[in-house]
Structure formats: structure tokens, C-alpha cells
N, C-alpha and C positions, 0 to 999 in steps of 0.2 A: 075125405070131400074138403072143398074149401070153406075155409070159418073167419068170420069179420074178425076187424081188430075188438070191437065191443064185444064179441063171444068171448076172445080169447082176455081180455082185458079180467071180464067176470066171472071168467070159468077158471078154477085149476086142475081142469083138463090137462092130456096130454096134445102138445101142438103139433102132433106129427099132420101136414097134409095142409098148413097154412100155405099161403098164398096171399100175397101182398094186391090190395083191391085196384081196378083201374092201372093196372101196370102200361107204363108206356117205355120206350128207350130214349126217350131224351136225357140229354146229358150224361148217357148210359156210355161207357169202352167194355168194348173185351178184357177178358184176364190176358191180357199180353205179358203185361207182367209177372205173372205166376207159371215160375216154371225150375226146373233144376239149375244148379251151377256145374262148372267143370271139376271141380272136387266131387259131388255127389255122384255123376255120370264116368267117372274114372274109376269112381268106389273107393276112393280117400275119405271120405264122409258117406258113412252108411246111412239109410234113408230108414225112419222109424214109421216099421207099421204098424198099424190101429187097424181096431175092429169100431164099428157105430155105436156101441154101447158100450161105455166106461165108467169107471168109480176114480176120480182123484182122490188119492189117498194120502194127508201128511203124516208124516214118521213123526217121532218126537226131535225135537230141536236137541241142539248139543250147544257147548259151550263154544264148539270150534265151527260150527256149522248145522244145515237143516237138510234133510231129504224127503221124497216121497216118491211115488209110484203109482202110475196110470194100470190099473186093472182091469180085465175084460171081465164082461159080465154074460153068465152067472159063474163060470169058472176060476174066476180070480187070477188068472197067470198074467205076471207083470210084462205088458208089452213096451214099456218105456218106464223111466225115471228123470227126476229133477235133482238137483242139489246146489246149495249157495256155500260160498267159504265164506265165513266171517273173518279169516283173518288177511281177505285179499282186500284191496285200495277200494276197487269196484263190489264192494259184496254184496250191492243190491243186484247185481249179476246172476242169472240162470245158467246151470249149464247141465244141457238134456242128453240121454243115453235111449240106445237101443235096447232091446228087451238081452241084448248077449253083453250088456256094460259097457257098449263103443261110444264114445261120446260122438254125437251126431250135430248137435246144433247147439248157439252162446246164444243167450239174451242181453245185452246189455244196456244200463239207463245211459242215457244220452241228450242232445238237443239238437233242436234245428240247424242250429249255426255249425255244430259238429258234422252233422249229416252233408252238407252243402258244401264244406270246407273239405272231407276226406272221401266224400261219393258223389260229390255234385249231384245230391239227391235234394226236390225239392217237393213239399206236398202240392198236391192237385186240390181237385173240387171237393169243399166240405160237404159232409153226407147233406145239410139242406140246400144246396143248392140242385139235387137231386128232387123230381118233382114226387116220386113213391114215396120217398124215404121223408120227406117234407112235411106231406100227409101223414105218412103213418107215426111220426114223432109227435106233431101234433094232438092227436087225437090217442097217442099214449100218454103224454104227459095230460089232458085231460081226465083220463080215466084213472091215471097213478096218483096225482097229487096237486092238479090244480083246481080239480073242486073237490078236495078232500080238506077236512076242519078238526082239528082238534084243541083239546080244553086245556087248560093253562090256570094255575093259580094267579091271580092277582096278587103283584108284590105290596104293593101298598096295603092291602086288605087278603092276607090269606084265607080267609074266611069265602070268599067272593073269589070264584072263579070266571075265567070268559071264554070266548071260541076265537079261534085265528086260523088263519089258513096253512095247511103243512107246508113247512119250509121245502125250496127248490132245488138243487141238484148245485153240485160246485162252479165254482168259475175255474177252479184249479187242476191241470193235468199233468201229466209226466209222461216223456217221450222215451220209449223202449227198442232198440232195435235187435233185428233178427238174423244171427248171421248161420252161414253154415257152419261146419269143424275147421274148414281154413281160414273163414274170415272174409267173405263174399258175403253182400249184402242181400237179404232175402226179402223181407218185410220190414213195415215200423210200425207201431203201435202207439196210440197214443190210450192211456186210461186216466182217466177220470176222478179225481179225489171221492173217495167215500167219507160220506156226511149226513147228522140226520137221520142214521139210525138205518141208511140202506145205503148200498153199495151202488158205485159211480157207473159211468156206460164205459166203453172200448171202441173204438174207430182201428181199421187195418187199412194199412196201403200197401201195396205192392213195392217192387224195387225201382217202377218208374214214374212212382208217385199217385197212381190212381186207387181210388178208394174201391177194396174190394168185402170190406165186414163191416158193420155198423149194427151196435148190439143197443138193447131195448132194455134197462135194468128195472125191475120191479119194484116199486117203492114198498109195498107191501109184504112183500116176502121174499127169501135168496134165491130170485130166479133171474137168469138173464136170457134175452133171445137174440140170437146171433140173425142177422139179414144182411141178405146183397143188394147193391145199388136199387135193381128192379123194385126189390121187398120182399123177394122171396125168402123162406125160413131156411137156414141153413142148419143150424144147432141148439138145440136149448139144454142150458144148465142149471140145475136146481141143488140145492142142499137140505137135508143130505141124500134126498134120492127125488127123482119124479114123483110129481104129484103130491106130495109131501104136505105143501101149502103151509110151511112154517114159518111165520113172520120173522125176518131178518133179525131185528134187536131182542128176539127171544131165542135166536140159537145159541148153543152154549159154545163159548168160542174158549177152549183150554191152551192154555198159556204154553204149557209141555210140550203142545203141537205148532206151536210159535203163532197162536192166537187163529188158526186157522181153521175154516171149515170144511168138511170133505164132501165134494160135488158128485153129481152124478149126470153124465155127459151124454146126450143122445146127439146125432150127427145124421144128418138125413138120407136118404138116396137121390142120388142124382140121374143126368142119363135125360132128363126133358128138354125141351125147346131152350135154348139160352141159359142154363144152368150153369151155375160156378164150379170154376175146374178145383176148388178146394173142398169139392164132395168128391173127389177120385180117390181112391184107394192112397195114393201117394202123397196128396196134399191132407189128408185127415189130423196131422200131426200140427196144422197150422191153427184151426179152433182149439183144438186139445191145448195146446200151447198159451194161447190167450187166453184163454178159461183158466188155465193154471196159474197164470201170470195175474191174473184179477185176484185170485183166491189169496195168492203169497202177500200183494200189494194190500187188501182189506185184511189180514190177519198182525199187518206190520202199524197199524193203528190198534189195536190192542197190546199186542206184545213188540217189544224192539232187541236185538240182541245185544250184553252188554260189551261184546270183545270189540265191536268195530268203535265204541265210544271210549275207550279207555286206552285202544290201541295208538291214537295220536300222542296221548300223555307218556304212553312209554315210549315211544320213538324220542319224545322231547325230554324224556327223563334222561334216557341212553344217553344219546346225542349231548347232552348239558354234563353229564357224568365222564365222558369223552372230553370233550374238552375240558374241564376242572383237571383231568389227570393228565392231560398234556401240559397243562398250563405249571402244574405241578413240577412235574418232571423238568420243565424249562427252568423253573425259578432255582430247584435245586443245581442243576448243570452252572447256572449263572453265580450260586452262592460259593463254589468250592474253588478251593485257593487254587491260584495258578503257579506252576511248578517255577524257582527261580532261574535268573537269565542266565545263560551261558551253560558250560559244560561244566557239570557239579557232580560227576557222577564219582564215587571214592575211588582212591588208588590205591593199590597193592602194594607194599612195600618189601621187600624180599631182603633189606639190609639186615645183617645179624641172624638170617635165617637160611636156612639150607636153600641154595640154588632149585630153582625150577629144574622140572624135567624137560630135557632136552625135546625136541620136537623131533618125530621122527622122518627119519629123512629114507629115502628109497637106496636098495643099496644097489650095485654095481654087479654084473654077473660074473661069477668067479672070484667073488670078495668077500671074505669073512664078515659077519656082523656080529660074534662075538667079544 
């Protein structure tokens, strides 16, 4: 049965069946920008086939990279995986592979200017321009932190405490582009920075610039609700499992796993009127990839790889060493004494010595050469 936003905010129960109240079609476009690419249609880039209940499991980070898997529930089959290469210049990028280890998708950090220049892509209407999302977001913020309060010790007198309103979300966002393995643009994701003890929100646009996903980030527990522009629930991600209701700030974040949390993701069934195409089997990877990217970015606030920090210094050191070596060789060449002018090759004199052997001459036919 449908649940109201207030029920969702007050309850830790599973969000299955939630539909936005007072749904209208105002400012809402269909998923015309959701589709496969030519490389995917020709099977040059594989499609990542997933189930609707997954564990997003982070592996152990190494000095050269980080990997993780998307495991089915309850049999723990690896249906997809992701990896980051810390040697790469754009090391924040994520490579997504299918169950057979074939590269299917790539995610790269980018900017609106670069997207406009390379792909003529432009962001469409923001979430708050959609009537249902604006209403949902307003009530969600009220339930999550606008009416929440916390206590803190007074700086001037630690023996006294004061009540303050819970801080709001960050104004900082990062832009990520989702490509197929051949480099064709599929989606663009905006991720809000995680601050104040809870993760940020996410917005996803299709390749035409239309909004397809907005997330409601829980300020109290490690939970994200993925909704479409009509306010319909698409998926729920919670760490470490659905309905655990553990506060985000209390979740252990292991640096050995890149500071990342393990999330369980439940994707809703589609097939109803005006349901999003992202609920179709071919596109379940979109919600999964965004949830995974959210977990990776949140982990980087706890742990950051060392290699990308030292590689620029190493490049400069190698470049400086090569430049010094070239200068040293050049100076040595300049300091070498030049040979005397003219031809001063030593002349061999045969005066008083046996004559040099005569040069061999070819003999004529019939002549004796002895």
C-alpha cells in the first residue's frame, strides 16, 4: 500500500510501495533520453544484467587501485563489478564490468562546461521545478533536519551547553558522466558533497538533459531513497542492510576498504502507468551505479589514496632529473677540447725501412704470377 512521506520519515520500515502523494504530470517529460547506444546494440559493449536486490560490496583498497562487486541476494553471485585505477590521471573515474569481467561502462568526473563543449549537453529543469519533487523535498527536509536540534558545549564556558538547529546539506556538488565502453554519453550524475555527519543527495539526468532520478538522503541513518520526477519510488539503498537503521555517523568506515560502506540496494518493480524505464531489467545498472558512486564519494571523505598525491611529485622529479641529465651531457660536450685545425694525421715514413708490400694486381690470363 502507498505510504505518506511522514510515515516514511518516522519509520525504519522498508519503503516498498511508496508513491508520491498528489502526483501530477506538470513539468514532467517521458524517458525519451533513456536508451541503449549503438555500441551496446552491436554487442560491442555488454549490458550489465542485475537483479532487484543487491549487496554493493567494497573490496580492499590497494596502493594501485580499488575494486568492489555487486552481489545478488541471497546467493551472493557477482553480477557486476567496479574498479578504480590510482595510476590514471583521472583516478576518480570508475570502470564497471559485467559478470564475465568485460568492461561495459565508464564513469568520469567532469564539468558542465566540458559536457557542453564535447557533447553539446546541457542540464534541463532542476528537481525543484517539478511540483511533486519540490513538495517531497520540502517535507523531507522538515522531517530530516529543519525541525531537528542538537546540543553543543558553549565555547566560552564548556560547563554550559546550548541547543542549535541541525546543520543543512552542503552547497558543493560534483559532476560525473556515465559512458558506455565506446565513450558514448548515457547519463550525467550530480553528487552533493557529504558533510555534517550524513551523506549528500544525487540527481541524474539522461543524455538529453532531462531529470530521471532525484534522491532523498536521510540525515539520521545511512539511507537513500531514489525517486523519479513524478515522485515514484525507484529504489532504496541502506548501509549495511535494509531496515538496519544505523546512524550514518556511527557506521564503521574501514580505511582498508577505502572508507566505504557496504550498501544493500532494493530496486522496485515497474510496469505501472508512467513507470520509469530505469526499472526495466536493461537499465537496473543505472540506479546501482549511482548508489555505488555515492558510496565511493562518501568513502573518499574518510580515506584518500596516496598514489595520486605522490604521482605529480614523481613526474616532476623524473622530469627535473632528465632535464639535469641533458644539461650535464651538453656541458660535457661543450668542455671537450676541439681537434687541431687542418689534417694532422700522423704520416708513416718508410725511409730506411723495408719497402711496403706492393699492392696486389690482377693477373692476365695465361701469365704466371709467381
